[in-house]
N, C-alpha and C positions, 0 to 999 in steps of 0.2 A: 829485302830487309836483313839488317845483321841478326843473327840470334846469339841466345845466351841461356844456357843450363844452369836447373834451380837439381842441383845436388837433394834430397830432403834426406834426412838422416832421424833425429830425435828433434823434428819441427815438424809434427802430422802437422801442420795449419797452414789457413788463412791471412789470416789476420795476424796484428803485430810477430813479422816475419822480417824484419831488416834486407834480412839475405834474399829471399821474394821478388820486396820491394823494388832494390837492387836491379834483380834480376829482369822486371817489366820494365825501368826504364831503359835497358839498353835495347831492349828489342825483342823480337815474338819467344816467348820461355816455352825450352824443354823440358821439364818437369819429371823427373826421375829418382828412382828408389832402386838401390841396389843392394842386393840378398847377401854378403859376404857369409860366409860358409866356414871359413877359419875365426870366427868370429862369432859361436852358436849364443842361441839365444836360446833360457831355461822354455819351460814348459808351459807356464803358465804364459810369461812376456811372449813367446811363436803366438802360445790363443788368440792376446792381445792384440798383439799385433794386425796378422791377420783382417781383423776384424776393422785395425783401423787402417789399414793402407784403401781399402774397401770407403771406409767411408771419406779418404781422402779424395780417389779417385771420384768417384760421385761429385765431390764436389771440386774439381776440376774437366766434368762433363764426360769421365773419361780418360780422357787423354792423358792420366800418369804413366808412366812408363818406365816397368817393370825389368827387373836387371836379376843375372844371378853368377856372382864369381867375386875374382879379385876386381873392384875398384883401379886400382893400380895398372888395369891393365885396360877393363874395361871403357872406365871415362876416358882417357886418350884415344878409344878408339870413337866410342860416339862425337868427343868433340868434331872430329877429322869426318865420320862420318854425315854428321848435318853438315855444319858448315860455322860452328858456333864460334865467336868474338870473345864471350864473354862465358866465365863458370863463377856461380856464387853458392855459396854453403854457409850452413852454422857454426860457428867456430863446435870444438870440444877442448874439455880438459883432462882425459884420459890421456896415461901415456901413450896407447896403442894409438889409439886418434889422431895425439899431435904425433905421432911417427905417419905418419902416412902421408895425412893432411900437408905437411911439412913437402915432403916426398915427392906429389901429386902439383904442391903450388910451383914447384922449382923445375919441374919434367914439361906442366902447363905454358908454365912464366918462358921456356927457352923457343918456344913453340908457336912464342907472341899471340900467347893464349891471357886475355884480362882474365887473374883470379883475384877475387873479394869471398876475405871470410867476415862473418858478424857476431857479434855477439847476439842472440836471440835467448839466450838460456837460464842467461845469470842475471837479479837485478844489480850488482859488483861483483867484475871480475874478477879474477884469483889474485894477479899482477899488480892490481892497486889498489888494493885491500893490504894493508902490512905496518909495520909498527915503523916509530920514530928514525932507527937504526937502519929503515928495509928489510929488516928481519920477518916470518908471516908471522904473525899470531897460533898461541898458542894453548890458548883460552878461550871461549866461546862470548862469554862476556863483554870483555873490552873489545872483542872480533865486533860484536856486533853494534855495542856502545861508541865505542873508541874511532874504530875502522868502518862501517860501514857507514853508519850514520852521522858519521864524521867528513864525507866523502859526498860530494856533490849527486843529489838524490835520484833515483830511478827515472830516465824517462819514459816519458807518455808513449803507451799505444797507438801505434800506428791501427790504421785500416784498412779491411785488405783493397792489396793495389787492383790496377786495372790488369788482366791478362790476356796477351792475346797470345791464343796456346797453339806452338807447329804439331801441326800433326801426323807429319813424316815418319818419327824411329820405328819402328816397330819390335815389344818388346815381347818377354814370356804374360804365360799369365801367372793371377795370383796362387790359381792353387797348386805352380812349377815350384814354389817354393815352399812346399812342404813344410806348413808353417805350425802342421796342427796334428800330433800326435799321433800313437793308437791306443793311448791312456784311454780318449772317449770322458774324460772328465772336464771337458772347457765346456763343453752347450752349460751342463750346472753350473758351472763354473764362476759363468761370466752370465744370470740372471739376470744378475740382481745391475747393473753396467753396464753404457750405453760407449763403447769406444768413439772417439771420433772426436773433431773437433763440438761440434751440435755436444757432445753427450756431457761435455767438460763446461763448455758455458754455462747449460740448465742446472750443473750438479754446484757449480760457484753458488750460480743465483737462490739456488734452493739450500745452500748452507747460511749466503748471508742473511738472506731471511727469515727462514730460524733456526738455524744451529750456533751463528755465531754471540748471540743472549744467553750468560751463561761457561762460557763456550773456557776460560780458567780453568774453572772446577771440574764442570761435565763432563773435560776432555777424556779425563783420569775413569771414568767410569762405561764401557764396554756396555752399557745395557742403553745407555743415553745415544741420542744423535747431535752429540755435541762433536764432534769431528767434520771435516772439509769436507773427506777422503776423494781428493785432488791428489793427489798423493801420484799415481799412474798416467794420468793428463798430464800434469809435467814429467812426468817421467820421458812418454814417449812426445812430450812438446805439443801437445793437443788445442794448451792454451797453457798462454805462458807466462811467466812470475808478473812483471811488470804490470799484467790486467789482472790478476789478480792482487797486489797488492794496490793501484790504484781504485780497482772497485771496493774492494773496503775501504779503500784510506775516506770516500766518499760518503761510511757508513759513520754518523755521531765520535768521536773521541770517547774511547773507553779500555774501564782492563779487561777486557775480553776484545777488546781491536788492538792492542797491544801486543795481548800474549799472542792472539794468531802471528801477526804479523814478524814477532821475533820466531815463531817456529818457520816462517821461511827464513827470515835468519841463520837456524842452523841446513837449510837446507844448503845453504852458502858458505856456513862452515865448513862443512863434508863434502864440500868441492871443492873447493882452497884447501882439503888438508891434501884430497886425492891430486892436486896439482902437483904439492910442494910435497907432496910422498909418495912415487906413483908405484910404490911397492906394499901397498896397505892392504890390500889382498893378500901376502901372501908373508909378512913380516912385520911384527910387530915394534910398532913405533915404539913403546919402552923394551929397549933390548935386555933388560932385567929376567923379561917374561923368557927369553929364548932360554932358560934353562928350569922353566918351570916342570912339577913332573906331572905333564896331564896322561891321563889313564886310556887306553884302549880298550872301548867297549863295546863292542856290537852288537849286541844284544841290545846295554841301555838306551844307546844311540836312533835304535830301531824299535823300541819304544814309544820314543820318546817320538819322533818323529811321525809316527799314527796315530799317537793319542791314544794308550796305553798307557799310561803314567802309574797309574792308581790315584794321582793330583786332581782333584775334579778340571779344577784353574789355569794347568797346563794343557790335560785332557783339551779341555773348552776351548783353547786356542787352538793345539794343533791342528783341529778338526775342522774350523775357524777356516784355516792358513785351506786347507787341503780341497776344499768344500770349496770356499769362496774365492784362494787367489791372493786374500787380505788377512792378515790380523791386527786388532787393534791395538794402535802404539804402545799402552801399558802391558798391554798383554805378554807384546813380542819381550820387553822387556823381564816380566817374573820369567816366560822360558826359555829363554838368553841365561838366564843370571842360574836358572836350574837345571839348566845343558852344562856350563863351561862350570860351575863352580862344585852344586850337589853331586853330577855325575862327572865334575873333572875331564869333562870330553874335552879337545883343542875347538876354539872357537869359528877354527876355518871346517870345521864338519857342516857347525850348524848355519855361518857366512854361501855354504852350497844348497844346501837343500832347500833355504832361502832363495838364493838365487834360481834354483831350480822354481817353483813352486808361488814366489807371490809376481802378482801384476808387479809389482814397482819394485822389481828389486835392481838396482839404479848404482853402477858402478864403484859411489861417491858415501852417495847414506847407508846402504847394506853395509859394506867393510867398516865404516867410521863406526857405524849403530855396535857392530860384533864386537868389536877394538874400546868399544867405549864404558860397552858392560864387562870387560871380561880385565879392563883393568888396567890394558895394554895400550890406549889411546892414547886423542886428544884429548885435557879436559875431564878423562874420565871418569870414573865412579872408582873408589877405593877399591880394590878386589877382598881387601874385608865388609862393604858394603852388600850381603848375598841378602837378595830378598828373601825372605818364610812368604807360599809362595799363601800357606791358610790365612795367614793372615792379610797379603793383597787381598785376596780373593774376600773375604771379610769384612773391609774397610771400602773395595771398588764396586762389588755386586754380590754384597750384602741380602736382597733378598735370591740371590743363584738365580736371577732371570737370566744371561747369558750364557750361561753353565746347563742350565735344564736345555738350552736350544740346542747346544752342542753335544750334549749329555743324555740325549734325553732316560738313560739305563738310570739315572738319580733323581728321574725328577717327582717321581713319587714322596723322597725323602723331606724333612720338614727343613725350615731355613737354618736353622742353626747347625744343622749335619751336613746341608748339602755338601761343607767347602771342605770338610774330614771325617769324611764318609766313617773310617777306619776306628775314629771313635768312639760312633755312636754304637747304643746300647743293641744285643741281635734281635730283641725283638721289635725297635723300632727300626733297624733293618729289615727284615722278615716282612712286617709289615708297610714295608715300600718295593720289595720283591727283586730285593739287590741282596743277593747274598756274594760277597767279598770272595774271589780264586774264581767268579762262575760270570754272575753277570758282568762283574763290575771286576777287574785286578784289583791287588794289593799293590800298595805304594813299593814302589823300585826302591825305593832309596827313604831309609829314615832321615827326617830334616836335618834332626839336630846334630845325629853322625857324621851327616856327614857333611855339616856345617862346620863343627868342630873337625873334621878330615885337609874340609879347603884350606882351610886357616894355618891347621902346622905347615900345609906342603907351603901357602905362601912365607912361613919365617925360614922355610929355607931361602930363598932369596936374599 
Protein backbone atom coordinates (compact mmCIF):
# COMPACT_ATOMS: atom_id res chain seq x y z
CA UNK A 1 0.00 0.00 0.00
CA UNK A 2 1.17 3.54 -0.74
CA UNK A 3 2.32 5.64 2.19
CA UNK A 4 2.04 9.35 2.88
CA UNK A 5 3.91 11.38 5.46
CA UNK A 6 2.04 14.22 7.08
CA UNK A 7 4.47 16.63 8.69
CA UNK A 8 2.79 18.29 11.66
CA UNK A 9 4.01 21.80 12.53
CA UNK A 10 1.57 24.43 13.80
CA UNK A 11 -1.45 22.27 12.91
CA UNK A 12 -1.58 19.98 15.93
CA UNK A 13 -5.09 18.65 15.34
CA UNK A 14 -7.06 16.10 13.35
CA UNK A 15 -10.22 18.13 12.65
CA UNK A 16 -10.23 20.60 9.75
CA UNK A 17 -6.68 19.78 8.74
CA UNK A 18 -6.71 19.92 4.90
CA UNK A 19 -3.12 18.66 4.54
CA UNK A 20 -3.76 15.68 6.84
CA UNK A 21 -6.98 14.92 4.96
CA UNK A 22 -5.07 14.87 1.68
CA UNK A 23 -2.50 12.51 3.18
CA UNK A 24 -5.27 10.19 4.36
CA UNK A 25 -6.59 9.93 0.81
CA UNK A 26 -3.14 8.89 -0.43
CA UNK A 27 -2.75 5.73 1.63
CA UNK A 28 -1.29 4.79 5.00
CA UNK A 29 -0.29 7.87 6.96
CA UNK A 30 2.96 8.39 8.84
CA UNK A 31 2.26 11.30 11.23
CA UNK A 32 5.52 13.02 12.12
CA UNK A 33 6.64 16.02 14.14
CA UNK A 34 10.24 17.26 13.75
CA UNK A 35 11.67 19.46 16.49
CA UNK A 36 14.12 21.83 14.84
CA UNK A 37 16.76 23.04 17.32
CA UNK A 38 17.73 25.78 14.87
CA UNK A 39 14.36 27.43 15.53
CA UNK A 40 14.24 27.64 19.33
CA UNK A 41 11.00 28.30 21.16
CA UNK A 42 10.47 30.51 24.18
CA UNK A 43 10.07 28.74 27.48
CA UNK A 44 6.31 29.22 27.68
CA UNK A 45 5.70 28.06 24.11
CA UNK A 46 7.92 25.03 24.62
CA UNK A 47 6.03 24.05 27.77
CA UNK A 48 2.73 24.34 25.91
CA UNK A 49 4.09 22.37 22.95
CA UNK A 50 5.16 19.54 25.25
CA UNK A 51 1.57 19.05 26.38
CA UNK A 52 0.07 19.68 22.96
CA UNK A 53 2.23 16.98 21.37
CA UNK A 54 1.18 14.57 24.12
CA UNK A 55 -2.48 15.33 23.36
CA UNK A 56 -1.92 14.85 19.62
CA UNK A 57 -0.10 11.57 20.18
CA UNK A 58 -3.01 10.35 22.31
CA UNK A 59 -5.46 11.19 19.52
CA UNK A 60 -3.26 9.18 17.13
CA UNK A 61 -3.23 6.18 19.48
CA UNK A 62 0.44 6.64 20.27
CA UNK A 63 1.56 6.65 16.63
CA UNK A 64 2.98 10.18 16.36
CA UNK A 65 6.60 9.91 15.23
CA UNK A 66 8.74 12.45 17.09
CA UNK A 67 12.09 13.38 15.57
CA UNK A 68 14.70 15.96 16.39
CA UNK A 69 17.06 17.79 14.07
CA UNK A 70 17.13 19.58 10.72
CA UNK A 71 13.98 18.85 8.68
CA UNK A 72 15.96 19.47 5.48
CA UNK A 73 17.85 16.23 6.12
CA UNK A 74 15.45 14.31 8.35
CA UNK A 75 12.35 14.45 6.15
CA UNK A 76 13.99 13.15 2.91
CA UNK A 77 15.64 10.37 4.94
CA UNK A 78 12.30 9.40 6.45
CA UNK A 79 10.68 9.37 3.00
CA UNK A 80 13.20 6.78 1.83
CA UNK A 81 13.00 4.81 5.09
CA UNK A 82 9.25 4.25 4.92
CA UNK A 83 8.90 4.32 1.15
CA UNK A 84 6.51 7.26 1.15
CA UNK A 85 5.26 8.52 -2.20
CA UNK A 86 3.47 11.58 -0.81
CA UNK A 87 4.35 14.25 1.73
CA UNK A 88 1.85 16.83 3.03
CA UNK A 89 2.12 19.80 5.33
CA UNK A 90 0.25 22.94 6.34
CA UNK A 91 1.58 26.05 4.66
CA UNK A 92 3.69 28.55 6.60
CA UNK A 93 4.03 32.30 6.02
CA UNK A 94 7.12 33.27 8.01
CA UNK A 95 10.35 33.87 6.06
CA UNK A 96 12.38 30.95 7.43
CA UNK A 97 9.42 28.61 7.05
CA UNK A 98 8.84 29.63 3.45
CA UNK A 99 12.53 29.19 2.60
CA UNK A 100 12.69 25.73 4.17
CA UNK A 101 9.44 24.53 2.61
CA UNK A 102 10.50 25.71 -0.84
CA UNK A 103 13.81 23.85 -0.59
CA UNK A 104 12.17 20.69 0.70
CA UNK A 105 9.49 20.73 -1.97
CA UNK A 106 12.09 21.05 -4.72
CA UNK A 107 14.28 18.29 -3.29
CA UNK A 108 11.45 15.84 -2.73
CA UNK A 109 9.85 16.45 -6.12
CA UNK A 110 13.22 15.82 -7.75
CA UNK A 111 13.08 12.38 -6.15
CA UNK A 112 9.64 11.72 -7.62
CA UNK A 113 7.74 12.37 -4.38
CA UNK A 114 4.37 14.10 -4.57
CA UNK A 115 4.38 17.11 -2.22
CA UNK A 116 1.27 19.05 -1.21
CA UNK A 117 1.06 22.11 1.02
CA UNK A 118 -2.37 23.29 2.12
CA UNK A 119 -3.76 26.34 3.88
CA UNK A 120 -4.86 25.18 7.29
CA UNK A 121 -3.79 28.22 9.30
CA UNK A 122 -5.59 31.27 7.87
CA UNK A 123 -9.04 32.27 6.71
CA UNK A 124 -7.57 34.15 3.75
CA UNK A 125 -4.01 33.75 2.53
CA UNK A 126 -1.85 36.90 2.28
CA UNK A 127 -1.24 36.46 -1.45
CA UNK A 128 -4.99 36.51 -2.08
CA UNK A 129 -5.89 39.73 -0.24
CA UNK A 130 -4.35 42.76 -1.94
CA UNK A 131 -5.50 46.14 -3.17
CA UNK A 132 -6.74 46.60 -6.72
CA UNK A 133 -3.26 47.60 -7.85
CA UNK A 134 -1.85 44.33 -6.46
CA UNK A 135 -0.03 45.89 -3.50
CA UNK A 136 -0.69 44.74 0.08
CA UNK A 137 -2.95 46.65 2.43
CA UNK A 138 -1.21 48.68 5.12
CA UNK A 139 -4.31 49.70 7.09
CA UNK A 140 -6.49 47.18 8.90
CA UNK A 141 -10.02 48.42 8.16
CA UNK A 142 -9.74 48.36 4.36
CA UNK A 143 -7.75 45.11 4.58
CA UNK A 144 -10.58 43.45 6.47
CA UNK A 145 -13.66 45.15 5.03
CA UNK A 146 -12.60 45.59 1.40
CA UNK A 147 -10.06 42.81 1.11
CA UNK A 148 -11.10 39.88 3.28
CA UNK A 149 -14.85 40.35 3.33
CA UNK A 150 -14.96 40.98 -0.41
CA UNK A 151 -13.02 37.77 -1.06
CA UNK A 152 -14.65 34.31 -1.15
CA UNK A 153 -15.84 33.39 2.36
CA UNK A 154 -13.73 31.06 4.54
CA UNK A 155 -14.24 27.42 3.60
CA UNK A 156 -16.31 25.19 5.85
CA UNK A 157 -14.37 23.09 8.36
CA UNK A 158 -13.47 19.52 7.45
CA UNK A 159 -14.31 16.51 9.59
CA UNK A 160 -11.42 14.45 11.00
CA UNK A 161 -10.22 12.07 8.28
CA UNK A 162 -10.33 8.31 8.51
CA UNK A 163 -6.70 7.43 9.14
CA UNK A 164 -4.88 4.20 8.50
CA UNK A 165 -1.72 4.80 10.45
CA UNK A 166 1.66 3.31 9.60
CA UNK A 167 3.37 1.93 12.71
CA UNK A 168 6.82 1.22 11.23
CA UNK A 169 9.11 4.22 11.82
CA UNK A 170 10.71 4.72 15.21
CA UNK A 171 11.21 8.16 16.72
CA UNK A 172 12.46 9.65 19.94
CA UNK A 173 10.49 10.07 23.14
CA UNK A 174 8.71 13.30 24.01
CA UNK A 175 11.15 13.92 26.85
CA UNK A 176 14.02 13.68 24.34
CA UNK A 177 12.80 16.92 22.76
CA UNK A 178 13.79 18.83 25.93
CA UNK A 179 10.80 21.15 25.78
CA UNK A 180 10.64 21.79 29.54
CA UNK A 181 13.29 24.08 30.97
CA UNK A 182 14.70 24.34 34.48
CA UNK A 183 12.70 27.37 35.58
CA UNK A 184 10.01 25.10 36.94
CA UNK A 185 7.21 27.55 36.29
CA UNK A 186 5.48 25.70 33.50
CA UNK A 187 3.32 23.47 35.72
CA UNK A 188 1.74 26.39 37.57
CA UNK A 189 1.65 28.44 34.38
CA UNK A 190 -0.52 25.91 32.55
CA UNK A 191 -2.77 25.06 35.50
CA UNK A 192 -5.72 26.90 33.94
CA UNK A 193 -5.14 25.64 30.40
CA UNK A 194 -5.77 22.36 28.57
CA UNK A 195 -3.38 22.28 25.60
CA UNK A 196 -4.53 20.13 22.70
CA UNK A 197 -7.42 19.82 20.30
CA UNK A 198 -10.01 18.80 22.90
CA UNK A 199 -9.07 21.69 25.18
CA UNK A 200 -9.23 24.13 22.27
CA UNK A 201 -12.75 23.05 21.31
CA UNK A 202 -13.92 23.26 24.91
CA UNK A 203 -12.41 26.74 25.25
CA UNK A 204 -14.24 27.92 22.13
CA UNK A 205 -17.58 26.48 23.20
CA UNK A 206 -17.29 27.94 26.70
CA UNK A 207 -16.56 31.37 25.26
CA UNK A 208 -19.42 31.29 22.78
CA UNK A 209 -21.79 30.10 25.51
CA UNK A 210 -20.88 32.74 28.08
CA UNK A 211 -18.20 35.19 26.99
CA UNK A 212 -19.33 36.45 23.60
CA UNK A 213 -22.31 38.40 24.93
CA UNK A 214 -20.92 41.80 25.86
CA UNK A 215 -17.61 41.04 24.11
CA UNK A 216 -17.16 44.37 22.31
CA UNK A 217 -16.93 46.35 25.54
CA UNK A 218 -16.19 43.62 28.06
CA UNK A 219 -13.00 42.50 26.27
CA UNK A 220 -11.32 45.71 27.47
CA UNK A 221 -11.72 44.79 31.14
CA UNK A 222 -9.11 42.34 32.46
CA UNK A 223 -11.29 41.28 35.37
CA UNK A 224 -14.13 40.10 33.10
CA UNK A 225 -14.58 36.83 31.22
CA UNK A 226 -15.29 38.48 27.86
CA UNK A 227 -12.15 37.24 26.14
CA UNK A 228 -11.86 34.00 24.20
CA UNK A 229 -8.35 32.98 25.38
CA UNK A 230 -8.10 31.04 22.12
CA UNK A 231 -4.82 32.61 21.00
CA UNK A 232 -2.47 29.77 22.09
CA UNK A 233 -4.82 27.16 20.63
CA UNK A 234 -4.84 29.03 17.31
CA UNK A 235 -1.09 29.62 17.48
CA UNK A 236 -0.35 25.89 17.76
CA UNK A 237 -3.10 24.95 15.33
CA UNK A 238 -5.06 22.93 17.87
CA UNK A 239 -8.14 24.50 16.35
CA UNK A 240 -8.47 26.12 12.94
CA UNK A 241 -9.62 29.71 12.40
CA UNK A 242 -12.26 28.29 10.06
CA UNK A 243 -13.77 26.27 12.90
CA UNK A 244 -13.81 29.35 15.13
CA UNK A 245 -15.27 31.54 12.38
CA UNK A 246 -18.05 29.20 11.34
CA UNK A 247 -19.08 28.17 14.85
CA UNK A 248 -19.28 31.82 15.86
CA UNK A 249 -21.36 32.54 12.76
CA UNK A 250 -23.98 29.99 13.84
CA UNK A 251 -24.99 32.38 16.62
CA UNK A 252 -27.44 35.24 16.05
CA UNK A 253 -25.83 38.26 14.41
CA UNK A 254 -24.79 40.94 16.90
CA UNK A 255 -22.29 43.73 17.40
CA UNK A 256 -20.37 41.40 19.74
CA UNK A 257 -20.17 38.67 17.10
CA UNK A 258 -19.02 41.14 14.44
CA UNK A 259 -16.33 42.51 16.72
CA UNK A 260 -15.09 39.04 17.63
CA UNK A 261 -14.84 38.09 13.96
CA UNK A 262 -12.95 41.31 13.28
CA UNK A 263 -10.39 40.22 15.91
CA UNK A 264 -9.82 37.12 13.80
CA UNK A 265 -9.33 39.62 11.00
CA UNK A 266 -6.53 41.28 12.99
CA UNK A 267 -4.82 37.90 13.17
CA UNK A 268 -5.07 37.67 9.39
CA UNK A 269 -3.70 41.22 9.07
CA UNK A 270 -0.67 40.37 11.22
CA UNK A 271 0.13 37.37 9.03
CA UNK A 272 -0.24 39.51 5.93
CA UNK A 273 2.20 42.04 7.40
CA UNK A 274 4.71 39.27 8.15
CA UNK A 275 4.33 37.72 4.68
CA UNK A 276 4.98 41.03 2.92
CA UNK A 277 7.54 42.30 5.48
CA UNK A 278 9.65 39.29 6.51
CA UNK A 279 12.02 41.45 8.62
CA UNK A 280 9.25 42.73 10.88
CA UNK A 281 10.78 41.22 14.04
CA UNK A 282 14.07 43.04 13.43
CA UNK A 283 13.37 46.20 11.44
CA UNK A 284 10.99 49.12 11.82
CA UNK A 285 8.32 49.06 9.14
CA UNK A 286 8.48 52.85 9.23
CA UNK A 287 12.18 53.60 8.58
CA UNK A 288 11.76 57.01 10.24
CA UNK A 289 12.06 55.21 13.57
CA UNK A 290 15.54 53.97 12.70
CA UNK A 291 16.77 57.31 14.04
CA UNK A 292 14.72 57.23 17.24
CA UNK A 293 16.93 57.82 20.33
CA UNK A 294 16.06 54.71 22.31
CA UNK A 295 17.50 54.47 25.81
CA UNK A 296 19.55 51.63 27.25
CA UNK A 297 17.94 51.01 30.63
CA UNK A 298 18.82 47.54 31.87
CA UNK A 299 17.49 48.26 35.37
CA UNK A 300 14.17 49.61 34.11
CA UNK A 301 13.80 46.68 31.70
CA UNK A 302 14.44 44.17 34.48
CA UNK A 303 11.94 45.81 36.84
CA UNK A 304 9.38 45.85 34.01
CA UNK A 305 9.99 42.14 33.37
CA UNK A 306 9.65 41.32 37.08
CA UNK A 307 6.49 43.36 37.67
CA UNK A 308 8.30 45.74 40.04
CA UNK A 309 7.75 49.10 38.32
CA UNK A 310 5.67 50.63 41.11
CA UNK A 311 2.78 51.13 38.64
CA UNK A 312 0.12 48.63 39.79
CA UNK A 313 -1.56 47.89 36.44
CA UNK A 314 1.85 47.38 34.81
CA UNK A 315 3.03 45.10 37.58
CA UNK A 316 -0.24 43.13 37.55
CA UNK A 317 0.12 42.51 33.82
CA UNK A 318 3.75 41.46 33.97
CA UNK A 319 3.09 39.13 36.90
CA UNK A 320 0.09 37.62 35.14
CA UNK A 321 2.40 36.95 32.21
CA UNK A 322 5.04 35.21 34.32
CA UNK A 323 2.56 33.21 36.37
CA UNK A 324 0.22 32.12 33.58
CA UNK A 325 2.04 32.57 30.25
CA UNK A 326 -0.73 34.91 29.19
CA UNK A 327 -1.69 38.56 29.49
CA UNK A 328 -4.99 40.28 28.81
CA UNK A 329 -4.84 42.14 25.50
CA UNK A 330 -5.75 45.57 26.88
CA UNK A 331 -3.02 45.19 29.50
CA UNK A 332 -0.55 44.11 26.81
CA UNK A 333 -1.02 47.47 25.15
CA UNK A 334 -0.58 49.32 28.45
CA UNK A 335 2.63 47.54 29.48
CA UNK A 336 4.07 47.86 25.97
CA UNK A 337 3.35 51.56 25.84
CA UNK A 338 5.03 52.04 29.22
CA UNK A 339 8.18 50.22 28.10
CA UNK A 340 8.68 51.88 24.72
CA UNK A 341 7.39 55.35 25.58
CA UNK A 342 7.71 56.06 29.30
CA UNK A 343 10.99 54.16 29.59
CA UNK A 344 11.94 54.64 25.92
CA UNK A 345 13.34 51.09 25.74
CA UNK A 346 13.43 49.62 22.22
CA UNK A 347 10.39 47.54 21.30
CA UNK A 348 12.65 44.60 20.39
CA UNK A 349 13.44 44.09 24.10
CA UNK A 350 9.74 43.76 24.84
CA UNK A 351 9.25 41.49 21.84
CA UNK A 352 11.97 39.12 23.05
CA UNK A 353 10.50 38.95 26.56
CA UNK A 354 7.05 38.19 25.22
CA UNK A 355 8.53 35.59 22.87
CA UNK A 356 9.93 33.78 25.89
CA UNK A 357 7.02 34.09 28.30
CA UNK A 358 3.83 34.08 26.21
CA UNK A 359 2.19 30.77 25.37
CA UNK A 360 0.77 32.47 22.27
CA UNK A 361 4.06 34.11 21.16
CA UNK A 362 3.32 34.14 17.44
CA UNK A 363 5.89 35.22 14.80
CA UNK A 364 3.23 37.36 13.12
CA UNK A 365 1.06 38.71 15.93
CA UNK A 366 3.82 39.50 18.41
CA UNK A 367 6.10 41.74 16.28
CA UNK A 368 3.14 43.35 14.50
CA UNK A 369 1.62 44.26 17.86
CA UNK A 370 4.83 45.64 19.31
CA UNK A 371 5.43 47.78 16.25
CA UNK A 372 1.81 48.92 16.40
CA UNK A 373 2.30 50.21 19.95
CA UNK A 374 5.70 51.72 19.14
CA UNK A 375 4.24 53.67 16.22
CA UNK A 376 6.65 52.13 13.73
CA UNK A 377 4.35 49.45 12.30
CA UNK A 378 1.47 49.04 9.88
CA UNK A 379 -1.69 51.00 10.77
CA UNK A 380 0.14 51.82 13.99
CA UNK A 381 -1.06 53.94 16.85
CA UNK A 382 0.80 57.24 16.49
CA UNK A 383 3.79 57.48 18.79
CA UNK A 384 2.33 60.48 20.55
CA UNK A 385 -0.57 58.31 21.70
CA UNK A 386 0.93 57.41 25.06
CA UNK A 387 -1.25 55.36 27.37
CA UNK A 388 -1.49 56.77 30.87
CA UNK A 389 -1.43 53.53 32.88
CA UNK A 390 -3.26 55.07 35.85
CA UNK A 391 -6.08 56.39 33.69
CA UNK A 392 -6.29 53.05 31.87
CA UNK A 393 -6.34 51.20 35.17
CA UNK A 394 -9.10 53.38 36.61
CA UNK A 395 -11.17 52.99 33.45
CA UNK A 396 -10.81 49.26 32.83
CA UNK A 397 -10.12 47.87 36.32
CA UNK A 398 -12.11 50.39 38.31
CA UNK A 399 -12.55 48.29 41.44
CA UNK A 400 -8.99 46.99 41.28
CA UNK A 401 -9.99 43.31 41.06
CA UNK A 402 -7.29 42.52 38.50
CA UNK A 403 -4.61 44.38 40.44
CA UNK A 404 -5.58 42.69 43.70
CA UNK A 405 -5.27 39.27 42.08
CA UNK A 406 -1.71 39.74 40.84
CA UNK A 407 -0.38 42.44 43.21
CA UNK A 408 -1.75 41.12 46.50
CA UNK A 409 0.48 43.40 48.61
CA UNK A 410 -1.87 46.23 47.59
CA UNK A 411 -5.10 44.32 48.18
CA UNK A 412 -6.11 46.24 51.32
CA UNK A 413 -6.00 49.64 49.62
CA UNK A 414 -9.26 51.33 48.77
CA UNK A 415 -10.44 51.22 45.17
CA UNK A 416 -9.58 54.86 44.53
CA UNK A 417 -6.03 54.46 45.88
CA UNK A 418 -4.99 51.12 44.40
CA UNK A 419 -4.30 52.49 40.92
CA UNK A 420 -1.69 55.03 42.09
CA UNK A 421 -0.64 54.26 45.68
CA UNK A 422 2.06 56.97 45.64
CA UNK A 423 -0.75 59.53 45.60
CA UNK A 424 -2.50 58.08 48.66
CA UNK A 425 -2.05 59.70 52.10
CA UNK A 426 0.48 57.97 54.33
CA UNK A 427 -2.18 57.17 56.92
CA UNK A 428 -4.20 55.19 54.36
CA UNK A 429 -1.10 53.38 53.14
CA UNK A 430 -0.19 52.44 56.69
CA UNK A 431 -3.71 51.21 57.39
CA UNK A 432 -3.47 48.96 54.33
CA UNK A 433 -0.06 47.63 55.34
CA UNK A 434 1.69 49.31 52.41
CA UNK A 435 5.10 50.94 52.79
CA UNK A 436 6.35 52.39 49.53
CA UNK A 437 9.94 51.42 48.89
CA UNK A 438 9.61 48.39 51.19
CA UNK A 439 6.45 46.35 50.67
CA UNK A 440 5.84 47.88 47.23
CA UNK A 441 8.25 49.94 45.08
CA UNK A 442 8.09 53.60 44.27
CA UNK A 443 7.31 54.24 40.56
CA UNK A 444 10.44 53.83 38.46
CA UNK A 445 9.32 56.66 36.17
CA UNK A 446 7.36 59.86 36.64
CA UNK A 447 4.47 59.43 34.21
CA UNK A 448 4.22 63.11 33.29
CA UNK A 449 7.95 63.75 32.91
CA UNK A 450 8.61 60.53 30.99
CA UNK A 451 5.72 61.29 28.65
CA UNK A 452 7.16 64.72 27.87
CA UNK A 453 10.59 63.17 27.32
CA UNK A 454 9.18 60.68 24.83
CA UNK A 455 7.30 63.37 22.92
CA UNK A 456 10.43 65.52 22.76
CA UNK A 457 12.38 62.54 21.38
CA UNK A 458 9.69 61.91 18.78
CA UNK A 459 9.91 65.53 17.61
CA UNK A 460 13.59 64.99 16.71
CA UNK A 461 12.46 62.66 13.92
